[in-house]
Structures are given as C-alpha cells and as structure tokens.
C-alpha positions in Angstrom: 0.0 0.0 0.0 1.3 3.4 -0.9 2.1 5.6 2.0 1.4 8.9 0.3 0.1 11.1 3.0 -0.2 14.4 1.1 -1.5 17.1 3.3 -0.1 20.2 1.7 3.2 20.9 3.4 2.6 18.2 6.1 3.8 14.8 5.3 4.4 12.2 7.9 8.1 11.3 8.0 8.6 7.6 7.1 11.5 7.4 9.6 9.3 8.5 12.6 8.9 5.4 14.9 5.2 6.4 15.5 4.5 6.2 11.7 6.3 2.9 11.5 4.1 1.6 14.3 0.9 2.7 12.5 2.2 1.3 9.2 2.9 -2.1 10.9 -0.6 -2.1 12.4 -2.1 -1.3 9.0 -0.2 -4.2 7.4 -1.1 -6.6 10.2 -4.7 -5.8 9.7 -4.3 -6.2 5.9 -5.5 -2.6 5.3 -9.1 -3.7 6.2 -11.5 -0.8 6.8 -13.1 -2.9 9.6 -9.9 -2.5 11.6 -10.3 1.3 11.8 -10.9 1.5 15.5 -7.9 -0.8 16.3 -5.7 1.3 14.0 -6.9 4.6 15.6 -6.1 3.2 19.0 -2.5 2.4 17.8 -2.2 6.0 16.5 -3.7 7.5 19.6 -1.3 5.6 21.8 1.7 6.6 19.7 0.9 10.3 19.5 -1.2 10.9 22.6 -3.9 12.3 20.3 -4.8 12.1 16.6 -3.2 14.9 14.5 -4.9 15.7 11.2 -2.0 14.4 9.1 -2.2 11.0 10.9 -6.0 10.8 10.2 -5.3 11.6 6.5 -2.6 8.9 6.4 -5.0 6.3 7.9 -7.9 7.5 5.7 -5.8 7.0 2.5 -4.2 3.7 3.7 -7.7 2.2 4.4 -9.3 3.8 1.4 -12.1 5.3 3.5 -13.9 8.5 3.1 -12.5 11.2 5.5 -16.0 11.6 7.0 -16.1 8.0 8.2 -12.7 8.3 10.0 -13.6 11.7 11.5 -17.1 10.6 12.6 -15.5 7.5 14.3 -12.9 9.7 16.1 -15.5 12.2 17.3 -18.1 9.5 18.3 -15.8 7.6 20.8 -14.8 9.5 23.9 -11.4 7.7 24.0 -10.1 9.5 20.9 -8.9 13.0 21.0 -8.1 15.5 18.2 -6.1 17.7 20.6 -3.1 16.9 22.8 -4.2 16.2 26.3 -0.7 17.2 27.6 2.4 15.3 28.4 0.9 14.6 31.9 -2.8 14.4 32.5 -4.8 15.2 35.6 -8.4 13.9 35.5 -10.7 15.0 38.4 -13.8 12.9 38.9 -16.9 15.1 39.5 -19.4 12.4 40.0 -21.8 12.8 43.0 -19.6 11.0 45.6 -16.5 12.9 44.5 -18.3 16.2 44.2 -19.7 15.9 47.7 -16.3 15.0 49.1 -14.4 17.9 47.6 -13.8 17.5 43.9 -14.7 21.1 43.2 -12.1 22.3 45.8 -9.5 20.2 44.1 -10.3 21.7 40.7 -10.2 25.2 42.1 -6.8 24.5 43.7 -5.4 23.1 40.4 -6.7 26.1 38.5 -5.4 28.6 41.1 -1.9 26.9 41.2 -1.5 26.2 37.5 -3.8 28.7 35.7 -5.2 25.7 33.7 -8.9 25.4 33.6 -10.6 22.0 33.1 -10.5 20.9 29.5 -7.3 22.9 28.8 -3.6 22.2 28.4 -0.7 24.3 29.6 1.0 26.5 27.0 4.1 24.2 27.2 1.9 21.1 26.8 3.3 19.7 30.0 -0.1 19.3 31.8 -3.7 18.8 30.7 -6.5 19.1 33.2 -9.8 17.2 32.5 -13.0 16.3 34.4 -15.1 13.2 34.1 -18.6 12.8 35.3 -17.7 9.5 37.0 -14.8 7.2 36.9 -16.5 4.4 38.9 -14.4 4.7 42.0 -17.0 6.1 44.3 -15.5 4.4 47.4 -12.3 6.3 46.8 -13.9 9.7 46.6 -12.7 12.2 45.9 -10.7 10.5 43.1 -8.2 12.1 40.8 -6.3 10.3 38.1 -2.8 11.6 37.4 -1.1 9.9 34.5 -3.4 6.8 34.8 -2.7 6.4 38.5 -5.7 6.8 40.7 -5.3 9.1 43.7 -7.8 8.0 46.4 -9.4 10.2 49.0 -7.4 13.1 47.5 -7.0 16.5 49.0 -6.2 19.7 47.1 -2.8 19.9 48.8 -1.9 16.3 47.9 -2.8 16.8 44.3 -0.8 20.0 44.0 2.1 18.2 45.6 1.9 15.2 43.2 1.6 17.5 40.2 4.7 19.5 41.3 6.6 16.2 41.7 5.5 15.1 38.2 6.2 18.2 36.2 8.3 20.4 38.5 7.2 23.5 40.3 4.0 24.6 38.7 
C-alpha cells in the first residue's frame, strides 16, 4: 500500500517510529477498513492524540472517506483530536467525589497552574480534565494523574503530586 500522505506541506516522516508503528498495524490488519478502531487506538497511543495528518494517512491507507474516519474519532470518547498534555490530571466530578471535595481540588489546580478544566498548559506539560464518573465512588474524591488513581485526595496532595511530576507549577 502506498504511504502517500499528502497534506499540503505536512507529510508524515517515514522514519518516525510512530509512523512505523501505525504502518505495521495497517499491514497486520491487511488494510481492512473494519480495523479502523484498532488502528486509531494504535495511532492515539503513539501520538497521545490524533493529529490531522495522521488521520489523513489512515484514511488513505484504508481507502475510507474522511467523513467515516472523522465521525468515528468524534463519536468515541477515548479518541482526541487535541493533545491532552504530556501529563494528565483527571478529576472525577461524580456525585460522591463532588460531595467529598472534587470542586475544591479543581479550584486548587486552576489557582496553582492557571489551567482550567479541559485545557492544556502552554508548554503542553499538563492537561486538566474532568469526568462525570470514573466508577471509583468508594475512593472519593478520586483524581487520576497519568493513569494512576489518587484515592481520597485533598487539594494539597494533588498539587504536591503534580509538582513532583512536572516540576514546580
């Protein structure tokens, strides 16, 4: 399959290990359009999000209309078109977490970092997100920092852990 990824001025470098990973997945799946979600997962894991040129590459390799790829990406919550940051901080705001202080944690993060929920720092080091519920009500308030659940978290603990991860905020 041809790896022509022509986005005017934006071609994926064939030597990039992330591109090689996606190309290997495409080949393993025999360029079958039915493997779109698995291939998107591979790309998302490699890049941390799905840049436009990567979607174009996948679209062409699978011979799919761009609308099908884009609608799949925007339908599933796991996929992201924007970088979520090198490090992520996800605050659960479900009922149990909210009652036990999730809002105070979010306020402390925003006060300390200047990053509002749903935003990423200018240097792309930290992304702050909220979730309606992560299914860890017994651990409320729960915060997930880089896929590690922080149970019964306090604003001070979270700020401390973020400082340890990314340096002084």
